[in-house]
Every structure is written in C-alpha cells, then in structure tokens.
C-alpha positions as CSV (number, residue, x, y, z in Angstrom):
1,M,-60.5,14.6,-43.9
2,T,-61.5,11.8,-46.4
3,V,-61.3,8.3,-45.2
4,P,-59.6,6.3,-47.7
5,P,-61.4,3.2,-49.2
6,E,-60.9,-0.1,-47.4
7,G,-57.6,-1.7,-48.0
8,L,-56.1,1.6,-49.7
9,P,-53.0,2.7,-47.7
10,L,-53.2,6.1,-46.1
11,A,-50.2,7.2,-48.1
12,A,-52.2,6.8,-51.2
13,E,-53.5,10.4,-50.8
14,F,-50.0,11.7,-51.0
15,P,-47.9,11.9,-54.0
16,A,-45.0,9.5,-54.2
17,A,-41.6,10.5,-53.0
18,H,-38.5,9.7,-54.9
19,R,-34.9,9.5,-53.8
20,E,-34.0,12.3,-56.4
21,Q,-36.3,14.8,-54.8
22,W,-34.6,14.1,-51.4
23,Q,-31.2,14.4,-53.0
24,T,-32.5,17.8,-54.3
25,L,-33.3,18.9,-51.0
26,V,-29.9,18.1,-49.7
27,E,-28.3,19.8,-52.3
28,G,-29.8,23.1,-51.3
29,V,-28.8,22.3,-47.6
30,L,-25.1,21.7,-48.7
31,R,-24.8,24.8,-50.9
32,K,-25.9,26.9,-47.9
33,S,-23.1,25.4,-45.8
34,G,-20.5,26.0,-48.5
35,A,-20.2,22.7,-50.2
36,Q,-19.5,22.8,-53.7
37,H,-20.1,20.1,-56.5
38,A,-22.5,18.2,-54.2
39,D,-25.2,17.3,-56.8
40,G,-27.5,14.3,-56.7
41,A,-25.8,11.2,-55.6
42,A,-22.7,13.1,-54.8
43,A,-24.9,15.0,-52.2
44,E,-26.3,11.9,-50.6
45,Q,-22.4,10.6,-50.4
46,A,-21.3,13.8,-48.8
47,L,-23.4,12.7,-45.7
48,T,-22.2,9.2,-45.4
49,T,-20.3,8.1,-42.4
50,A,-17.1,5.9,-42.6
51,L,-17.2,2.8,-40.4
52,Q,-14.6,0.1,-39.9
53,D,-13.8,-2.6,-42.5
54,G,-14.4,-0.1,-45.5
55,L,-18.3,-0.2,-44.6
56,R,-20.3,3.3,-44.8
57,A,-23.5,4.4,-43.1
58,R,-25.7,6.2,-45.5
59,P,-28.1,8.9,-44.5
60,L,-30.9,7.4,-46.2
61,Y,-32.0,3.7,-46.6
62,T,-35.1,2.4,-48.5
63,A,-36.5,-0.8,-49.6
64,E,-34.1,-0.7,-52.7
65,D,-31.2,-0.8,-50.3
66,G,-32.5,-4.1,-48.8
67,P,-30.3,-7.2,-49.4
68,A,-31.8,-10.6,-50.3
69,D,-34.4,-12.2,-48.0
70,P,-32.9,-12.9,-44.6
71,G,-35.1,-15.7,-44.0
72,L,-37.3,-16.4,-40.9
73,P,-36.3,-16.6,-37.2
74,G,-35.0,-20.1,-36.4
75,F,-34.4,-21.1,-40.2
76,P,-31.3,-20.9,-42.1
77,P,-29.3,-18.8,-42.7
78,F,-30.3,-17.8,-39.1
79,V,-29.8,-14.1,-39.6
80,R,-32.8,-13.5,-37.6
81,G,-32.1,-15.8,-34.9
82,S,-31.4,-19.4,-33.9
83,R,-34.8,-20.2,-32.6
84,P,-38.3,-19.5,-34.1
85,Q,-39.4,-18.0,-30.7
86,G,-36.1,-15.8,-30.2
87,C,-35.9,-15.0,-26.5
88,S,-39.4,-14.4,-26.0
89,V,-40.0,-17.3,-23.8
90,T,-37.3,-17.0,-21.1
91,G,-35.1,-14.2,-22.3
92,W,-31.5,-14.6,-23.1
93,D,-29.1,-16.3,-20.4
94,I,-27.7,-13.8,-17.9
95,R,-24.2,-15.2,-17.6
96,Q,-21.8,-13.4,-15.0
97,R,-18.2,-13.7,-15.1
98,H,-16.2,-14.6,-12.0
99,A,-12.5,-14.4,-11.6
100,H,-11.7,-13.8,-8.1
101,P,-8.7,-16.3,-6.8
102,D,-10.5,-17.0,-3.3
103,A,-12.9,-19.7,-3.7
104,R,-14.9,-18.5,-0.7
105,R,-15.6,-15.0,-2.0
106,T,-16.2,-16.5,-5.3
107,N,-18.7,-18.7,-3.9
108,E,-20.5,-15.7,-2.2
109,A,-20.6,-13.8,-5.6
110,V,-21.8,-16.7,-7.4
111,L,-24.7,-17.5,-5.0
112,A,-25.6,-13.8,-4.9
113,D,-25.8,-13.7,-8.8
114,L,-27.9,-16.8,-8.9
115,E,-30.3,-15.6,-6.2
116,H,-30.8,-12.3,-8.1
117,G,-31.5,-13.1,-11.5
118,G,-28.3,-15.0,-12.9
119,G,-29.0,-17.8,-15.2
120,S,-25.5,-19.2,-15.6
121,L,-22.0,-18.8,-14.5
122,W,-18.6,-18.3,-16.2
123,L,-15.7,-19.1,-14.0
124,E,-12.2,-18.2,-14.7
125,L,-9.7,-20.8,-13.4
126,G,-6.0,-21.8,-13.3
127,G,-3.0,-19.5,-13.7
128,N,-3.1,-16.7,-11.1
129,G,-6.8,-17.0,-10.6
130,L,-9.0,-19.4,-8.9
131,P,-7.2,-22.8,-8.6
132,V,-8.9,-25.5,-10.5
133,A,-8.8,-27.8,-7.3
134,S,-11.0,-25.2,-5.8
135,L,-13.8,-25.5,-8.1
136,P,-16.0,-27.6,-5.8
137,E,-15.8,-25.0,-3.1
138,A,-16.6,-22.1,-5.4
139,L,-19.7,-24.0,-6.6
140,T,-21.0,-25.0,-3.0
141,G,-24.7,-24.5,-2.8
142,V,-25.0,-24.2,-6.5
143,Y,-27.8,-26.3,-8.0
144,L,-26.0,-27.7,-11.1
145,D,-29.1,-29.2,-12.6
146,L,-30.6,-25.7,-12.9
147,A,-27.6,-23.4,-13.4
148,G,-25.3,-23.7,-16.5
149,V,-21.5,-23.6,-15.8
150,V,-19.1,-22.2,-18.3
151,L,-15.3,-22.8,-17.5
152,D,-12.5,-20.8,-18.7
153,A,-9.3,-22.4,-17.5
154,G,-6.9,-21.9,-20.1
155,P,-4.4,-24.9,-20.7
156,E,-6.0,-26.4,-17.5
157,F,-9.3,-27.2,-19.3
158,P,-8.8,-31.0,-19.0
159,D,-8.3,-30.9,-15.2
160,A,-11.1,-28.4,-14.7
161,A,-13.5,-30.5,-16.8
162,E,-12.6,-33.5,-14.9
163,Q,-13.5,-31.7,-11.6
164,L,-16.9,-30.7,-13.0
165,F,-17.6,-34.3,-14.0
166,Q,-16.7,-35.5,-10.6
167,L,-18.9,-32.7,-9.0
168,Y,-21.8,-34.0,-11.3
169,Q,-21.3,-37.4,-9.8
170,V,-21.0,-36.6,-6.3
171,R,-24.0,-34.4,-6.3
172,E,-25.9,-36.9,-8.5
173,V,-26.7,-34.5,-11.1
174,S,-28.5,-36.3,-14.0
175,P,-26.2,-36.1,-17.4
176,S,-29.1,-34.9,-19.2
177,A,-29.4,-32.0,-16.7
178,A,-25.9,-30.7,-16.9
179,A,-25.6,-27.6,-19.0
180,G,-22.8,-25.3,-19.9
181,N,-19.4,-25.2,-21.6
182,L,-16.1,-26.9,-20.6
183,G,-14.1,-23.9,-22.3
184,A,-11.7,-25.8,-24.3
185,D,-10.1,-23.3,-26.8
186,P,-6.6,-24.3,-27.7
187,L,-6.5,-21.8,-30.8
188,G,-7.8,-19.0,-28.5
189,L,-5.1,-19.9,-26.0
190,Q,-2.3,-19.8,-28.8
191,A,-3.7,-16.3,-29.8
192,R,-3.5,-15.1,-26.3
193,T,-0.1,-16.5,-25.4
194,G,1.6,-16.8,-28.7
195,E,2.7,-20.5,-27.7
196,A,2.0,-22.9,-30.5
197,G,4.0,-26.0,-29.0
198,R,1.2,-27.5,-27.0
199,T,-1.8,-26.6,-29.4
200,D,-1.8,-30.2,-30.8
201,A,-1.9,-31.8,-27.5
202,L,-4.5,-29.4,-26.2
203,L,-6.7,-30.0,-29.4
204,A,-6.5,-33.7,-28.7
205,A,-7.8,-33.4,-25.1
206,A,-10.5,-31.0,-26.4
207,T,-11.6,-33.6,-29.0
208,A,-11.7,-36.1,-26.5
209,L,-14.1,-34.0,-24.2
210,A,-16.2,-33.3,-27.0
211,A,-16.9,-37.0,-27.6
212,R,-17.5,-37.6,-24.1
213,C,-20.1,-34.6,-23.9
214,A,-21.8,-35.7,-27.2
215,G,-22.1,-39.2,-25.7
216,D,-23.0,-38.8,-22.1
217,Y,-24.0,-34.9,-21.5
218,P,-26.3,-33.6,-24.1
219,G,-26.5,-30.2,-22.6
220,L,-22.8,-29.8,-22.1
221,R,-20.6,-28.4,-24.9
222,A,-16.9,-28.9,-24.8
223,L,-15.4,-26.2,-26.9
224,T,-15.5,-22.3,-26.8
225,V,-14.8,-20.3,-30.2
226,D,-13.6,-17.1,-28.2
227,A,-13.2,-14.2,-30.6
228,L,-12.3,-11.8,-27.7
229,P,-8.5,-12.2,-28.1
230,Y,-8.8,-10.8,-31.5
231,H,-11.4,-8.0,-30.2
232,E,-9.3,-7.1,-27.5
233,A,-6.0,-6.8,-29.6
234,G,-8.1,-4.1,-31.7
235,A,-9.5,-6.1,-34.5
236,S,-12.4,-4.8,-36.4
237,P,-15.8,-6.4,-36.5
238,A,-15.1,-8.3,-40.0
239,Q,-11.8,-9.4,-38.4
240,E,-13.2,-10.8,-35.3
241,L,-15.8,-12.6,-37.2
242,G,-13.4,-14.0,-40.0
243,A,-11.0,-15.0,-37.0
244,S,-14.0,-16.9,-35.3
245,L,-15.0,-18.6,-38.5
246,A,-11.4,-19.8,-39.1
247,T,-11.3,-21.2,-35.5
248,G,-14.7,-22.9,-35.8
249,V,-13.7,-24.5,-38.9
250,A,-10.4,-25.9,-37.6
251,Y,-12.3,-27.4,-34.6
252,L,-15.0,-29.0,-36.9
253,R,-12.2,-30.6,-39.0
254,A,-10.5,-31.9,-35.7
255,L,-13.8,-33.1,-34.2
256,T,-14.9,-35.0,-37.4
257,A,-11.5,-36.5,-37.9
258,A,-11.7,-37.8,-34.4
259,G,-15.1,-39.7,-35.5
260,L,-18.0,-37.2,-34.5
261,S,-20.5,-36.5,-37.0
262,V,-20.5,-32.9,-38.5
263,D,-24.0,-32.4,-36.5
264,A,-22.5,-33.7,-33.3
265,A,-19.4,-31.7,-33.8
266,L,-21.4,-28.6,-34.5
267,G,-23.2,-29.2,-31.2
268,Q,-20.1,-29.0,-29.2
269,L,-19.1,-25.4,-30.3
270,E,-20.3,-21.9,-28.6
271,F,-19.0,-18.9,-30.0
272,R,-17.9,-15.8,-27.9
273,Y,-18.2,-12.2,-29.3
274,A,-17.6,-8.7,-27.9
275,A,-20.6,-6.3,-27.8
276,D,-19.7,-2.5,-27.5
277,A,-21.4,0.6,-27.7
278,D,-21.6,0.9,-31.4
279,Q,-25.1,-0.5,-31.3
280,F,-25.8,-1.1,-34.8
281,L,-22.5,-2.7,-35.7
282,T,-23.0,-4.8,-32.8
283,I,-26.5,-6.1,-33.9
284,A,-25.3,-6.4,-37.3
285,K,-22.1,-8.7,-36.1
286,F,-24.1,-11.1,-34.2
287,R,-26.6,-11.4,-37.0
288,A,-23.9,-11.7,-39.7
289,A,-22.0,-14.4,-37.4
290,R,-24.9,-16.7,-37.7
291,R,-25.5,-16.2,-41.2
292,L,-21.7,-17.1,-42.0
293,W,-21.7,-20.2,-39.6
294,S,-24.7,-21.3,-41.2
295,R,-23.0,-21.2,-44.6
296,V,-20.1,-23.1,-43.2
297,A,-22.5,-25.8,-41.8
298,E,-24.4,-26.1,-45.1
299,V,-21.1,-26.5,-47.0
300,S,-19.9,-29.2,-44.3
301,G,-23.2,-31.2,-45.1
302,A,-24.7,-30.5,-41.8
303,A,-28.7,-30.7,-41.0
304,A,-30.5,-27.6,-41.0
305,E,-31.4,-27.9,-37.2
306,S,-27.8,-28.4,-36.3
307,S,-26.4,-25.3,-37.8
308,A,-27.7,-22.5,-35.8
309,Q,-24.7,-20.8,-33.9
310,R,-24.7,-20.8,-30.1
311,Q,-23.7,-17.3,-29.1
312,H,-22.1,-15.7,-26.0
313,A,-21.9,-12.1,-25.8
314,V,-19.3,-10.3,-23.6
315,T,-19.4,-6.5,-23.2
316,S,-16.2,-5.0,-24.7
317,A,-13.2,-4.7,-22.6
318,V,-11.8,-2.3,-25.2
319,M,-14.4,0.4,-24.6
320,M,-13.9,0.2,-20.7
321,T,-12.2,3.3,-19.1
322,A,-10.3,3.3,-15.7
323,R,-10.9,7.1,-15.7
324,D,-14.6,8.2,-14.9
325,P,-15.5,4.5,-14.8
326,W,-19.1,5.4,-13.9
327,V,-19.9,6.2,-17.6
328,N,-19.1,2.6,-18.2
329,M,-22.5,1.6,-16.9
330,L,-23.8,3.4,-19.8
331,R,-21.5,1.8,-22.4
332,T,-22.3,-1.6,-21.1
333,T,-26.1,-0.8,-21.2
334,I,-26.1,0.0,-24.7
335,A,-23.9,-2.9,-25.5
336,C,-26.2,-5.3,-23.6
337,L,-29.0,-3.8,-25.5
338,A,-27.4,-4.4,-28.8
339,A,-26.2,-8.0,-27.9
340,G,-29.8,-8.9,-27.1
341,V,-31.4,-7.2,-30.2
342,G,-28.8,-8.8,-32.2
343,G,-30.0,-12.3,-30.9
344,A,-27.3,-13.6,-28.6
345,D,-28.2,-16.5,-26.5
346,A,-26.0,-15.7,-23.4
347,V,-24.9,-12.2,-22.3
348,S,-22.2,-11.1,-19.8
349,V,-22.1,-7.6,-18.8
350,Q,-18.7,-6.6,-17.5
351,P,-18.8,-4.5,-14.2
352,F,-18.2,-0.9,-14.5
353,D,-15.1,-1.1,-12.5
354,S,-13.5,-4.1,-14.4
355,A,-10.7,-1.9,-15.8
356,L,-9.5,-1.0,-12.2
357,G,-9.3,-4.6,-11.0
358,L,-11.7,-7.2,-9.4
359,P,-15.2,-5.9,-9.2
360,D,-16.9,-5.3,-5.9
361,A,-20.6,-6.4,-5.1
362,F,-22.0,-3.1,-6.0
363,A,-20.7,-3.3,-9.4
364,R,-21.6,-6.8,-10.0
365,R,-25.2,-6.0,-9.0
366,I,-25.3,-3.2,-11.4
367,A,-24.0,-5.4,-14.2
368,R,-26.6,-8.0,-13.4
369,N,-29.4,-5.6,-12.9
370,T,-28.7,-4.0,-16.3
371,Q,-29.8,-7.1,-18.1
372,S,-32.6,-7.7,-15.6
373,I,-34.1,-4.2,-16.5
374,L,-33.9,-4.7,-20.2
375,L,-35.5,-8.1,-19.9
376,E,-38.1,-7.5,-17.4
377,E,-38.9,-3.8,-17.5
378,S,-38.0,-2.9,-21.0
379,H,-39.4,-6.2,-22.2
380,L,-36.7,-6.2,-24.9
381,A,-36.7,-10.1,-25.5
382,R,-40.6,-10.0,-26.0
383,V,-40.0,-9.2,-29.6
384,V,-38.7,-11.8,-32.0
385,D,-35.9,-10.2,-34.0
386,P,-36.7,-6.5,-33.0
387,A,-34.1,-5.3,-35.7
388,G,-35.6,-7.3,-38.5
389,G,-36.8,-5.3,-41.5
390,S,-34.7,-2.3,-40.7
391,W,-33.1,-1.6,-44.1
392,Y,-30.1,-0.2,-42.6
393,V,-29.5,-3.2,-40.2
394,E,-30.2,-5.6,-42.9
395,R,-27.7,-3.7,-45.3
396,L,-25.1,-3.6,-42.8
397,T,-25.4,-7.2,-41.8
398,D,-25.0,-8.2,-45.3
399,E,-22.0,-5.8,-45.9
400,L,-20.3,-6.9,-42.6
401,A,-20.7,-10.5,-43.8
402,H,-19.0,-10.1,-47.0
403,A,-16.2,-8.4,-45.4
404,A,-15.8,-10.9,-42.8
405,W,-16.0,-13.9,-45.3
406,E,-13.2,-12.2,-47.3
407,W,-11.0,-12.2,-44.1
408,F,-12.0,-15.8,-43.5
409,Q,-10.9,-16.9,-46.8
410,E,-7.6,-15.0,-46.6
411,I,-6.9,-16.9,-43.3
412,E,-7.8,-20.1,-44.9
413,R,-5.5,-19.4,-47.9
414,A,-2.5,-18.9,-45.5
415,G,-3.1,-22.4,-44.2
416,G,-5.7,-22.0,-41.5
417,L,-5.9,-19.8,-38.2
418,R,-2.9,-21.6,-36.7
419,S,-0.7,-20.8,-39.4
420,A,-1.9,-17.4,-39.8
421,L,-1.1,-16.7,-36.1
422,E,2.3,-18.3,-36.4
423,S,3.3,-16.3,-39.5
424,G,2.2,-13.1,-37.9
425,L,-0.7,-12.7,-40.6
426,V,-3.4,-12.0,-38.0
427,G,-1.2,-9.9,-35.6
428,E,0.1,-7.8,-38.3
429,R,-3.3,-7.2,-39.7
430,I,-5.1,-6.5,-36.5
431,A,-2.2,-4.1,-35.5
432,A,-2.7,-2.0,-38.8
433,T,-6.4,-1.9,-37.9
434,W,-5.7,-0.7,-34.3
435,A,-3.1,1.9,-35.6
436,E,-5.8,3.5,-37.8
437,R,-8.2,3.6,-34.9
438,S,-5.7,5.0,-32.8
439,V,-5.4,8.2,-34.9
440,R,-9.1,8.6,-34.8
441,L,-8.8,8.5,-31.1
442,A,-5.9,10.6,-30.9
443,K,-7.6,13.1,-32.9
444,R,-10.9,12.9,-31.0
445,R,-12.9,11.8,-34.0
446,E,-13.9,8.7,-31.8
447,P,-14.6,10.6,-28.6
448,V,-14.4,8.8,-25.2
449,T,-16.6,10.4,-22.8
450,G,-15.1,11.2,-19.4
451,V,-11.7,10.8,-20.8
452,S,-11.0,12.4,-24.1
453,E,-14.2,14.5,-23.9
454,F,-15.5,16.1,-20.7
455,P,-12.9,14.8,-18.3
456,N,-13.2,15.4,-14.4
457,L,-9.9,16.1,-12.9
458,G,-11.3,16.3,-9.7
459,E,-12.6,12.8,-9.8
460,Q,-12.2,10.3,-6.9
461,S,-11.9,6.9,-8.7
462,P,-12.9,3.7,-6.7
463,V,-10.1,1.5,-5.5
464,R,-10.2,-2.1,-6.3
465,E,-8.3,-5.2,-5.7
466,P,-5.7,-6.0,-8.6
467,A,-7.3,-8.6,-10.8
468,P,-5.2,-11.7,-11.4
469,A,-2.5,-11.3,-14.2
470,A,-4.1,-12.4,-17.7
471,P,-2.2,-14.8,-19.9
472,G,0.2,-12.6,-22.3
473,G,2.8,-13.2,-25.0
474,G,0.6,-13.3,-27.8
475,L,-1.8,-10.6,-29.2
476,P,-1.9,-7.6,-27.3
477,R,-4.7,-6.1,-25.2
478,V,-5.8,-2.5,-26.0
479,R,-8.3,-0.1,-24.7
480,R,-9.6,3.1,-26.3
481,A,-8.9,5.1,-23.4
482,E,-5.3,4.1,-22.8
483,A,-3.3,6.9,-24.5
484,Y,-5.2,9.8,-22.5
485,E,-5.2,7.7,-19.3
486,A,-1.1,7.6,-19.7
487,L,-1.4,11.2,-19.7
488,R,-3.6,11.5,-16.7
489,D,-1.2,9.3,-14.8
490,R,1.5,11.8,-15.6
491,S,-0.7,14.5,-14.3
492,D,-1.2,12.6,-11.0
493,A,2.5,12.1,-10.6
494,Y,3.1,15.8,-11.2
495,L,0.4,16.5,-8.5
496,A,2.0,14.2,-6.1
497,A,5.3,15.6,-6.3
498,T,4.5,19.3,-6.4
499,G,0.9,19.6,-4.7
500,A,-0.6,21.1,-8.0
501,R,-1.7,19.7,-11.3
502,P,0.1,20.9,-14.7
503,G,-1.5,24.2,-15.4
504,L,-2.2,26.4,-18.6
505,F,-3.4,29.9,-18.7
506,L,-6.3,30.7,-21.1
507,A,-6.4,34.0,-22.4
508,S,-10.2,34.5,-23.3
509,I,-10.3,37.6,-25.7
510,G,-13.4,39.5,-25.8
511,S,-16.8,39.1,-24.5
512,A,-18.4,35.7,-23.5
513,A,-20.2,35.4,-26.6
514,A,-16.8,35.9,-28.6
515,H,-14.7,33.3,-26.6
516,T,-16.8,30.9,-25.0
517,A,-16.9,28.3,-27.7
518,R,-13.1,28.1,-28.0
519,T,-12.4,28.6,-24.4
520,T,-14.5,25.5,-23.6
521,F,-13.1,23.5,-26.4
522,A,-9.5,24.4,-25.3
523,A,-10.4,23.6,-21.6
524,N,-11.9,20.3,-22.4
525,L,-8.8,19.4,-24.8
526,F,-6.3,20.4,-22.2
527,Q,-8.1,18.7,-19.2
528,A,-8.2,15.4,-21.3
529,G,-4.3,15.2,-20.7
530,G,-4.6,16.3,-17.0
531,I,-3.8,19.8,-17.5
532,A,-5.9,22.0,-15.3
533,T,-6.8,25.5,-16.8
534,T,-7.2,28.9,-15.6
535,S,-9.3,31.2,-17.9
536,V,-9.2,35.2,-17.6
537,E,-11.2,37.3,-19.8
538,G,-10.2,40.5,-21.2
539,T,-9.0,42.7,-24.3
540,E,-5.8,44.4,-23.0
541,P,-2.5,42.8,-23.5
542,A,-1.0,44.1,-20.4
543,A,-4.0,42.9,-18.3
544,F,-3.4,39.4,-19.7
545,A,0.1,39.5,-19.1
546,E,-0.2,40.5,-15.5
547,A,-2.7,37.7,-15.1
548,F,-0.3,35.2,-16.7
549,A,2.4,35.9,-14.4
550,A,0.3,35.6,-11.3
551,S,-1.1,32.3,-12.5
552,G,2.1,30.5,-12.1
553,A,1.5,28.9,-15.6
554,R,4.4,28.2,-18.0
555,V,2.2,28.0,-21.1
556,A,-0.9,29.9,-22.4
557,C,-3.6,29.6,-25.0
558,L,-5.7,32.3,-26.8
559,C,-9.3,31.7,-27.2
560,S,-11.7,34.1,-29.2
561,S,-13.6,34.6,-32.4
562,D,-11.6,34.7,-35.8
563,A,-12.7,38.4,-36.0
564,L,-11.0,39.3,-32.6
565,Y,-8.1,37.4,-33.3
566,G,-7.5,39.5,-36.3
567,E,-7.8,42.5,-34.0
568,R,-5.7,41.4,-30.9
569,A,-4.3,38.1,-31.3
570,E,-0.7,39.3,-32.2
571,A,-0.7,42.0,-29.4
572,V,-1.9,39.3,-26.7
573,A,0.5,36.5,-28.0
574,A,3.5,39.3,-27.9
575,A,2.7,40.3,-24.4
576,L,2.3,36.7,-23.0
577,K,5.7,36.0,-24.4
578,A,7.1,38.9,-22.8
579,A,5.6,38.0,-19.4
580,G,7.6,34.6,-19.7
581,A,5.2,32.3,-21.4
582,Q,7.5,29.4,-22.7
583,R,4.8,28.4,-25.3
584,V,1.7,30.2,-26.6
585,L,-1.1,28.3,-28.4
586,L,-4.1,29.7,-30.0
587,A,-7.5,27.8,-30.5
588,G,-8.6,27.6,-33.9
589,R,-7.1,27.3,-37.3
590,P,-4.9,30.4,-38.4
591,G,-6.1,30.6,-41.8
592,E,-4.3,33.5,-43.9
593,Q,-3.0,35.2,-40.8
594,R,-0.6,32.2,-39.8
595,E,2.5,33.7,-40.5
596,A,1.8,36.9,-38.6
597,Y,0.6,34.8,-35.7
598,L,3.8,33.1,-35.6
599,A,5.8,36.1,-35.9
600,A,4.1,37.4,-32.9
601,G,4.8,34.5,-30.8
602,V,2.0,32.1,-31.3
603,D,4.0,28.6,-31.4
604,E,1.3,26.1,-32.3
605,F,-2.7,25.9,-33.2
606,V,-4.9,23.6,-31.6
607,F,-8.2,22.9,-33.3
608,A,-10.9,20.0,-33.8
609,G,-9.3,17.3,-35.6
610,G,-5.8,18.0,-34.7
611,D,-3.6,15.2,-32.8
612,A,-4.9,15.8,-29.3
613,V,-2.4,13.1,-28.0
614,A,0.8,14.5,-29.5
615,T,-0.2,18.0,-28.4
616,L,-0.8,17.1,-24.8
617,T,2.2,14.8,-24.7
618,A,4.4,17.9,-26.0
619,L,2.7,20.2,-23.3
620,L,3.2,17.6,-20.5
621,D,6.8,17.3,-21.5
622,R,7.3,21.1,-21.1
623,I,5.3,21.7,-18.2
624,T,6.4,18.4,-16.0
625,D,10.1,18.8,-16.9
626,E,10.8,20.3,-13.5
627,I,10.0,17.2,-11.5
628,P,13.2,15.8,-10.1
629,V,13.8,12.4,-11.7
630,E,14.7,10.7,-8.3
631,S,10.9,11.5,-7.0
632,L,9.5,9.2,-9.4
633,D,9.3,5.2,-9.4
634,E,9.9,3.2,-12.4
635,S,6.3,3.5,-13.6
636,G,6.5,7.1,-13.6
637,V,4.5,7.8,-10.5
638,A,5.8,10.3,-8.0
C-alpha cells in the first residue's frame, strides 16, 4: 500500500463519489424489487421516511444538506448547547419526580434518590397529591443548599413557594445557595384544566414571585414553561415547541411589564419538554428549542449570555404502556440518551410502571440508575454536543425549527397562547395531529412493542397503588397503547367471566415453510387484541373442519402462501363454514381471487397495513357477545 504524502487525505487515492452514482445504484435495486419510474432523484425519494410535521428523513445526507453554521457550544443561537463545556464537567442534573400523597413515604423516596445519584427533586403538590402544608415533612433531612427543589403545585404554587421560602429561613439556607424552580405556570394550568378565569390572578402572583427570586434568590427560578400538556394531548414536536415559545413570550411580556428587565425575566424561566424513544427527533427538538428561544431573546433585546434556554427533559408519558410495562425501561433509556445528547440541563426518567400508578422503590431505582449508567459508564456527557456535525441531525434540527416557528407565529396571530387555547385553535390542531397518528397506530405502521407487536397474553402485570387524579378539563391525555389496551381489557373481562380468553382458530395450510410467515403474522395480530390463537397445520379441508369444531372457537383464519391459497383456500373456507365458523378470515391480500374466496365463505382479509384496531374490535364484538351483561361492571370488567 502506498503511503500518501503528508497532509494528503487517505481518500485522495480513491475516485470521487457523486450523489448521482449512488442514485444509479439505488435505481437498480428498486427495479429488481418491482418499482417503476424510480430514476435519479425519484429513486432517492422512494426511500425517504415520513415524519411528523411534514418532515421527511432521507436515506442519504451529505455536506450539501447541512444548514447554516449552527455556531459553537455556549454561544448564540445555542443549537449546540447552552454552555461551552456542555455537561462534561458535572453531567446533566438527575431530577426525579415524586407524587406520592403521603409525606413520610415521599421523604423516604426523596432521601433514597439523593443518596444514590439524584441531583434535584421534582415534587408534585396540592390537589389530590401531597398537601402543600406537608412540604417541610417531605423535605426532612434534605440539604437544601445542595439539592435543588422544583415545585409543581398547580394553582397552589404561591402557597407552595411560601412554604419553601420559610423552610429556607428556618434551616438558615443562604439565598445564594437556594436552587430550583417554584413551578408557576398559569398558562400550562389553563391548558390542563380549561379554566381561564383565574389565569390573570395567577399570572400576577407568578410575576411577584419572579421579582422576589430575581432580587433575593439568584439560583431560584419562579416560572416553568411546561410543554408536557401539549405533548401529552398528542401534539407533534413542532406543535410542542411552538406552544412553548408562545407561553414563554407571554411570560416575558408579563414579567417585563411588571418591571423586570428582559435579562432578568429570561432568568426566571425554565422550559420543560418531553423526550421519547424517537431518538433523532428528540435530539433535534432540544437543539431546535434553544435556537428558537435564542431568536426570541435576540429580538427582545437580551444580552447574549442571558438568552440560553434552561431545559428540563421528561421521558414521555405518551409512549408508556400499562401492558408489558417492562419494555418501558428500554423506551426511557433511549429517551434519556436522546435528551442528554440533545443538551438538556436536567432529565427526569419516568419509572417503567408509571402508567400503572405510583411507582415502587424498584422502579424508581431503575429510572435513577438508567441515568447514572449513561453518565458514569457510557460517559455520554463527556462529549460536548455529541450530535454536532451530523448532517442528518443538523438538517432535522433546522427543518423542525422552521416548522415550530410557523406554528408559533400562527398562535401569535390568533392573539397569543391564551386566546388560542380559549378559541379552541390549539386543541383542534393537536386533536387533528393525534387523529392522524392514531390511524398509523391502528394500522400498526407505528408499532408498540409488547402491545400491538409481540404481545404476551400470559403476562402478570405488577400491581401498583393508584396515582392521585391528575387535573383535567382542558387538553386530553393520550397514550399510544390505549386503543390496544382497551381491547386487552375486554379480553380480561371475558377471561374472568368464562375462564378462557376469546379464541380464534388458525388453519395453517401446507408445510411450515409455506404458512409460517402468515401464521406468525396472524397470531401476533389477534393476540394484540387479547384473542388467543390455536394453530393446526394440514392440507385436508375435512381435517381442518374437525379440528375447528374441537377447538371451541367461533372464528377461523386461513394462513398460507399465495400459491397454496389458490389451490386450497376455497375448499378449506367452505369446510370451516360448514363446521360452524361464524366468520372466516384470510391472512394476506386476496388479489385477483378475491371474489372466489368471498363466494367460498371468506368474510374478511387481514394484512399488513390494515386497520388492526377496527378488525380486532369487530372480532371481539362477535366472540364476546355471549357474556351476560349483568356480569360486567360499569367499566366493562367482569
């Protein structure tokens, strides 16, 4: 091998590669797969993946796709991080959430977190949760000059803040050592509850607290710009960012009108965003959020050092499942990694059992240690802006920022976030986004592992104490798995009433090589709705009819290759109908033989991309109609 001259790149010995050459290679592959008219750029377009907000992930990115220079870490527009050193010195802040209504048990959990890696506390107070008056007890033994305290008390935030101020005085904590956030968020509360009547009074209280913090507690912020109400209602990343910008701008206006300087007002805000298992969109979202807020600060006349956004990442509640909750550990790990890579200042990992109720000590430990492993063993924070320079991430950040800015401008044109909430603009737009996503979920285009894919009907879910009821009345709370989990609840009710799960007979025609792919597909599909499957392999219609009658099932599904369908599907379907099958399905697209199959007794065709939720709902309606109505309670559980 020839050693290249000093300073000459190794690639200099190879001919230059061009995008057109790659596209030509892609064309050849697509033609072999049967694709037509996929030449040049069209070939590349055929391999793109649609994302939310009209964005698309391309199959190839080069330096030509990179947007404008994103700047340096710690400098405007802060795309690459709010601090020059990133999290490389101390890592991000491990901030665990506590919502248990009992002060003693909350204190036990708080101390356990702080003793084993936690850096700050996030306490939910008021309402049905921990009483505000119990805050001192919950913080017994906590060194308030070392651990930051973030409050989340809804409309009771003025009382909660006063409790914390008194605690600082009693424990002789220096005002300069106090850190955290008082959690005032009047617009977020309006989004959660739909109540607008008290927003003005709460906003006045929030500005008063901000003035107090700015004057006496330099490390304490008064307001949280919480984007979780929008994310948890089904908002896209751009909608979440746009709503947060509109909220932040409304608070800036209120704070400066109350006499704070722009720089002081910026220092009173902390932004809270969701991090989910779509790691690249999450990374781009946190980077785009800092860029957008930097632009707001710049236009407001802020100094560069005041315009960096303080970010709190929370792993998404939308992605969490109550069924097969153990998989949530994987989801939250990916989300936490993405938030850290994206540059979040503080991260809260939801325990894997959070969709079931109040987490236990084991779940909290796993959530806490997920962050510790990423920081201490994977050394994730030792690299400043790990995603920087990735053409894909940089382009995605730029495109997401533009989409979010458009939504923010639309909210502003509607009179600001408060008016957009009251008029229904925000709710209607988010509902439309969630409706589109629900279609993808129903068709399993967006799979939910352990629920819509690879379900475990024999799982024993852990039992947890019910969590305090969350405030409602405003934007809804949704989860990706909810439609499938409702079907599983119906299956559980049937099991409790009859001693067996709803059943379906799989007629696997031919050898394993011929039917395995579709038998596996069908079993996976039906079990996602809580329908247990019994598979019998064979070729003779009479044998299938006999096995079906012995199975006790009321519905059957044919599974095989297209070739064997052409030879035997009609006869097997007719035999199953004669044996008493109330409904016969066929796994796969029927093609030209559709009418013949229908005439032979096939009632429906199930295939990848079909509406799984609609199919499973109809099947459960047919299978479970024998449960006496009086055996079910109001929730539909036997």
